[in-house]
C-alpha positions in Angstrom: 24.8 59.9 16.8 24.1 55.7 17.2 21.3 53.7 15.8 20.7 52.0 18.9 20.4 56.3 20.1 17.8 57.3 17.2 15.8 53.9 17.9 15.4 55.0 22.0 14.2 58.5 21.0 12.0 56.9 18.9 10.3 54.6 21.3 10.1 57.4 24.2 8.8 59.4 21.5 6.1 57.2 20.8 5.0 58.7 17.2 5.0 62.2 18.6 7.1 64.2 16.6 7.7 67.1 18.7 9.0 64.8 21.6 11.4 63.3 19.1 13.1 66.7 18.5 13.0 67.4 22.3 14.8 64.4 23.4 17.0 64.4 20.1 18.2 68.7 21.1 18.2 67.5 25.7 20.4 64.6 24.7 22.9 65.8 22.1 23.0 69.0 24.1 23.6 67.1 27.4 26.3 64.6 25.9 28.1 64.6 23.3 27.1 61.2 21.6 23.0 60.3 21.4 23.0 56.9 22.5 20.7 54.5 24.2 21.7 54.9 27.4 22.1 58.4 27.2 18.6 59.2 25.8 16.8 56.7 28.4 18.7 59.3 30.7 17.4 62.4 29.6 13.8 60.6 29.1 13.7 59.4 32.4 12.1 55.8 30.9 13.1 52.6 31.9 15.1 50.9 29.9 13.2 48.7 27.4 15.4 45.5 27.9 14.6 45.1 31.4 10.8 45.5 30.5 10.8 42.8 27.9 12.7 40.6 30.5 10.3 41.3 32.8 8.0 40.5 30.3 9.4 37.1 29.2 9.5 36.2 32.7 6.3 36.5 32.9 5.3 34.7 30.0 8.2 31.8 31.4 5.5 31.5 34.4 8.9 32.7 36.6 6.8 35.5 38.1 9.6 35.6 40.9 12.2 37.0 38.6 9.8 39.2 36.8 8.9 41.1 40.5 12.4 41.4 41.5 13.4 43.1 38.2 10.0 45.2 38.8 11.5 46.3 42.1 14.5 47.4 41.0 12.6 49.5 38.5 10.8 51.2 41.3 13.9 51.2 43.6 15.8 53.4 40.6 13.2 56.1 41.1 10.8 55.9 38.3 7.3 56.4 39.0 4.7 53.6 38.4 3.2 55.3 35.0 6.8 55.4 33.9 7.3 51.4 34.2 3.5 50.5 33.0 3.8 53.1 29.9 7.4 51.3 29.2 6.0 48.1 29.9 3.0 48.7 27.1 5.1 49.6 24.6 7.4 46.9 25.2 4.5 44.4 24.9 2.9 46.5 21.9 6.0 45.9 19.8 6.8 42.5 20.6 6.6 39.4 18.1 7.2 37.1 20.8 3.6 37.5 22.3 0.7 34.7 22.4 
């Protein structure tokens, strides 16, 4: 297990202990290592760093870069619900919001 893997479990579970245990168990069963990349694969959620970059581009007024990254998530097969949910979670935890 890695620290970023445990942080990814906390992020994806969003306070639901059952979801956290399921994510940990599923990731450990499917991969030898419970790290951020593997947890996000198992939970099928966009990477929070990508969501963070999208929000930062919006705050900087660079809508074209934000749109391109958003289109990239859509092109990877993430649903609109998964994208919006991840953007919400990242925004809620950001300290840099005006």
